[in-house]
N, C-alpha and C positions, 0 to 999 in steps of 0.2 A: 642708572640703576632703576630701570623701569620694568614693570611687568608687561606681559603680552597684552595686546589689545583685547579688552574684555576679560582678562585674567585677573588673578588676585581676588580681592574682596568683590563680591558681586554688587549690583545696583542696590540702592537704599532698600534694606529689608523692610517689608511691610507685614502687618498682622492680618488676621482673618477678615477684619472689617475694612481693609484698605488703608488703615492708619499706620504710621511708621512703627515698626517693631520697637519694643522698649530699649534694646541695645542700640539701635540706630539713633534713637532720641537722646540717649546719654552721650553718644559720640558727637552728635550735633551740638549739644549744650557745651560740652568740654572744648570742642574746637572753637566755639564762639568765645569761651573764656580765654583760650590761648591768644586769639586775635586781639581781644580788648585789653588783656593784660600786657601783651606785646606793645600795643600802641602807648599805654601808660608808662611802659618802661623805656620808651623811645627807640624801640627796635625798628630796623628798616624792614621793608617788605620781604626781602629774601630770607633773613633769619626767621621771621614769623612763618613763612611758608615751610622752612625747614623744620621748625618746631611742630607744626601741624603734621607734616609728613612722618616725622619720627613717631609721633603719637599714634597715628593711624597704622603705621607699619608694625609697631609694637603690639597692637591689639589684633592684628592679623595673625600674630604668632602666639598670643596669650589670651586667656579667658578673662572677660570682664569681671567675673565673680572673684577672681584670684587677687586682683589688685585695685587699689583706689585710683580711679581714673584721674582725679584732680592732682594727686601726688605725682602720677606718671606725667601729667601735663606740665607741672612745675619743673620736673626733671628734664622734660623735653625742651622747655624754654632755656633752661640753664645750659643744656648740652648744645642746643642750636647756636647759642651765643658764642660758644667755643669754636664750633665747626665753621661758622661764618665770620669769625674774628670780630665779633662785637660782644666782648665779654661783659657779663652782668654779675653783680654781687648777689649772692643768695639772700642776703638781708633785704635787698630791694624787691626781689621776686616774692619773698615771704610777705612783706608789707603790702605790696600791690594785691597779691592773691587774697590776703586776709581781708582787705578793704572790699574786694570784689565779692567774696563769698559771704561776708558779714558786714554789710555797709554801715549798720548802726553800732557796730562794736568798736571797742577801743583798740588803738594800735598795740601790737604785741610788745610786751616788755622783754628785755634781754634776760629772761629767766630760763628755768629748766625746760619749759614747754617750747620756747623759741629754739633752743639748742637741739632739742629732740627732733623738731621739724627740720632744722637745717641738716642734721645728720641723716634724716630719712630721705631728703632730697638727694644728697650725695650718694647714699647707698643705692637709691633707686636709679640714679644715673648709671652706676656700674652695672645694675641689672639690665637696664635698657641696652647698654652697649653689648653685653653678652648675648642677650636674646637676638639682637640684630646683627650679631657676629661682626661688630665694629664697622658695619657698612652704613654710615650715617651721612655720606656726602651724596647729594642729589643734583640732578640736572632739572632745573625748573623752567617753566614756559616763559618767564618774564622777558629774557633777552630776545627770544624769538618774536614775542608779541610786539616788543619795541621796534624791531626791524620790520615786521609786517605793517605796522601802523605808519611808519616813515614811508614805506613803499606806496601804501594806499593814499597817503596825503598827496603824493606826487602824481598818483594815478588818476584820482577823482578830480573833478573840477572844483576850484576853490570855494565856490558858493555852496555846493553840496556838503563839503567837508565842514565849513564854518557853521552852517545852520543846524547841523545835527551832532549831538555829543557822542559820536561813535567811539572815539578813543576813551572817553571817561567811562562809558558803559562797558566796554571790553575789559578795561582794568578792573571794574567792579565785579564783573562776572568771573574773572580769573581769581580775584581775592575770595569770593564766596565759594568757589569750587573746592576750597580747602576745608569746608565744613564736612565734606565727605571724602571718600577714598579715590576720587578721580586721579589724583596724583600718582597712585600706585597701579591703576588699571590701564592708563593710556600714556602714550609717548608725549613728552613735553611739547614737541612741535605740533602734534595733532591737537592738543588742548588749546594752544595758542591760536591756531587757525579756527577752531570750533567756536571759541568765545568771540572772535572777530566776525565769524559767519553769523552767529546769533545776534550780535550787535547791529550788523547790517540789516538783518531781517526785521528786527524790532522797529527800526526807523524807515524801513522800505527803501533803503538806498540801493540803487542799481549800479553794477559795475560796468564801466564803459566797454563796449565791444565784446561783451561776454557771449552774445549769441553767435558772433562770427568766429570766436576763438576756437582753436583746435582742441583745447581742453579747459575745464573750469579753472577759475582763478585760484581756488584753494589748492589745486593740484600743482600749480606753478610753484607754490611755496613748499609743498611737500609731495614728492613723487609717489610715495607709497600710501598716501592718504586716500580713503574711499568715502563715498557718501554714507554708507552704513555706519562707519566709524564716527563721522560727524554726527549722525543722528543719535547714536548711542551716547555720545558725550552731552549733546543738547538735552536728551531725555533725562540723563542723570542730573544735570543742572536744574531742570524744571522740577524734578523730585525734591531737590534740596530746597528750592524756593517754596514748594508746596508744604514741606516740613516746617519751614520758617513760620508759615501762617498758622500752624497747628501747635507750635511749642511756644509757651509764654516766655 
């Protein structure tokens, strides 16, 4: 369930002075909340990716002014746990979220405020499902990246592979891509190749026999991938990291 290349939500929106637009800054912060809350809840990488994708997709269809983004995020976490069969208790989601959003505050008591928030999460989950027309199962880049990394490990000489953290960097780039809407704009295979491409570029790792090859290595992995698509994905990733330096 992927959008066309470059379709869906555009690159990170920026204001007149080149700074991230307010809406993009909110979505970045909330995506970071989803990731950090997911880690505290013991979620695996795929459920966290699904939660981020549900969140971004919801706000492609809805106005940020109409809904509380953190409530949508909590419902996205809850729903992603069901979709990816890693069920979470609403009580745990509420407690982790409360500690994240109010670090110095006391844990919520099981009072009327707690039950109101729990009901809000459940009702928001139903809203998200309706807005997304119950299409909440996604193909993520993770399985492709794992396959490509295994292939590269056998392709490169052992010294080059061991002395550079290409695999760790590629996984980190993939994780961070969910701060924005790349997951909706590009195919999963293309994102997997692009984060590997950028990781190789960062460490200056050369692919053996690339000059003599009939086609570039990245096209071996994905026939329909083009250099402009890779450049677009890399550009969006760089914008995400630029935003990270601007947002506290």
